[in-house]
C-alpha positions in Angstrom: 54.3 -47.3 5.7 52.8 -43.8 7.2 52.8 -40.6 5.3 54.7 -37.9 6.3 53.4 -35.1 8.3 53.1 -32.5 5.6 51.4 -34.5 3.3 49.2 -35.6 6.3 48.7 -32.0 6.6 47.6 -31.4 3.2 45.3 -34.4 2.7 43.7 -33.5 6.1 43.2 -29.8 4.4 41.7 -31.0 1.3 39.2 -33.4 3.9 38.3 -30.5 5.6 37.4 -27.9 2.5 35.6 -30.7 0.3 33.4 -32.0 3.6 32.4 -28.1 3.5 31.4 -28.2 -0.1 29.9 -31.3 0.6 27.7 -30.4 3.5 26.8 -26.7 0.9 25.4 -29.5 -1.4 23.3 -31.4 0.6 25.8 -34.2 1.9 26.8 -35.1 4.9 30.0 -35.7 6.2 31.7 -38.1 3.5 35.1 -38.9 2.2 36.9 -35.9 0.2 36.5 -38.3 -3.2 33.3 -38.5 -2.9 32.4 -34.6 -3.9 34.1 -35.5 -7.3 31.6 -38.5 -7.4 29.0 -36.0 -6.8 30.2 -33.6 -9.6 30.2 -36.4 -12.0 26.4 -37.5 -11.2 25.1 -33.8 -10.9 26.8 -31.2 -13.1 24.6 -28.8 -12.0 25.7 -28.9 -8.5 29.3 -28.6 -9.6 31.1 -25.3 -8.2 32.0 -24.5 -11.5 28.3 -22.8 -12.6 28.8 -20.1 -10.5 27.9 -17.9 -13.6 24.8 -19.9 -14.0 23.8 -19.6 -10.2 24.7 -15.6 -10.0 22.6 -15.5 -13.0 19.5 -17.5 -11.4 20.1 -15.5 -8.0 19.8 -12.3 -10.4 16.7 -13.2 -12.1 15.1 -14.1 -8.4 15.8 -11.4 -7.0 14.3 -8.8 -10.1 11.4 -11.4 -9.8 11.1 -10.8 -6.0 11.2 -7.0 -6.4 8.5 -6.8 -9.8 6.3 -8.8 -6.9 6.9 -6.7 -4.2 6.2 -3.6 -6.5 2.9 -5.3 -7.7 2.0 -5.2 -4.3 2.6 -1.9 -3.7 0.9 -0.4 -6.6 -2.4 -2.7 -5.8 -2.1 -1.1 -2.2 -1.8 2.5 -3.1 -5.2 1.9 -5.7 -6.7 0.5 -2.7 -6.2 3.4 -0.5 -6.5 5.6 -3.4 -10.2 4.5 -3.5 -10.5 4.2 -0.2 -10.0 7.7 0.0 -12.5 9.3 -2.4 -15.1 6.9 -1.0 -14.7 8.5 2.7 -14.3 12.2 0.8 -17.7 11.4 -1.1 -19.4 10.1 1.8 -18.4 12.5 4.6 -19.9 15.1 1.8 -23.0 13.2 1.6 -23.2 13.2 5.4 -22.8 16.6 5.6 -25.1 17.5 3.2 -27.9 15.6 4.9 -26.5 17.9 8.2 -26.9 20.8 6.1 -30.6 20.2 4.8 -31.6 20.2 8.2 -30.5 23.3 9.2 -31.6 25.2 6.1 -34.9 23.6 6.7 -35.1 25.0 10.4 -33.9 28.1 9.3 -36.2 28.7 6.8 -39.0 28.2 9.3 -37.9 30.7 11.3 -36.6 33.3 8.8 -40.2 32.6 7.6 -42.0 33.2 10.6 -40.2 36.3 12.7 -40.6 36.8 16.4 -43.1 39.9 16.8 -42.8 41.7 20.1 -45.8 43.2 22.5 -46.0 45.9 19.8 -46.7 43.6 17.1 -43.3 45.2 14.8 -40.6 42.8 13.8 -37.7 42.7 15.6 -35.0 43.4 12.5 -31.7 42.9 14.0 -33.1 39.2 14.9 -34.8 38.8 11.1 -31.5 40.3 9.7 -29.3 37.8 11.7 -31.2 34.8 10.9 -31.1 35.3 7.3 -27.6 35.6 7.7 -27.2 32.2 9.0 -29.7 30.5 6.7 -27.4 32.5 3.5 -24.5 31.0 4.9 -25.7 27.4 5.9 -27.0 27.3 2.0 -23.6 28.5 1.6 -22.1 25.3 3.4 -24.7 23.1 1.4 -23.0 24.1 -2.2 -19.3 23.8 -0.8 -20.7 20.7 0.5 -22.6 19.6 -2.5 -19.3 20.6 -4.5 -17.1 18.4 -2.0 -19.5 15.6 -3.1 -18.8 15.8 -6.9 -15.0 16.2 -6.6 -15.7 13.1 -4.6 -17.6 11.3 -7.3 -14.9 12.4 -9.6 -11.9 11.2 -7.2 -13.6 8.0 -7.4 -13.8 7.4 -10.6 -10.2 8.4 -11.4 -9.2 6.3 -8.8 -11.2 3.0 -10.5 -8.8 3.6 -13.7 -11.7 6.2 -15.7 -11.0 9.2 -17.8 -7.2 10.4 -18.3 -4.4 11.1 -15.7 
């Protein structure tokens, strides 16, 4: 005896639903009754523990966010150290250039040019002295930048107060 039409549609509907659930849990195309067997054998995979799965998902997301936040903090710290090192090295290079410039300007100021009548050219001497003073001020500024770079590096590496 063959089942009536509504019953057959109902059983086909269950077969489709259980077949989809079965595929979600790693199974292949099985009979509708095999899903109940799987639930009895492996209660952890049952669709009834939805709350446990959701809690595990939330924990996994929180752990992933914590890892991402930690990585971002490491990148930020590395960037801060790099910026401090660049500031320090740049100031040192500028200081070396300033020292060479000051050395050449000092020799110019100490041996002023003498014209044919053995008189000093006052505007030229004053300009040289003014340029020397400006170079010395630049050297002081670069020394300050170097010290500030060392302080920033010290802070970036975790020293001192925030």
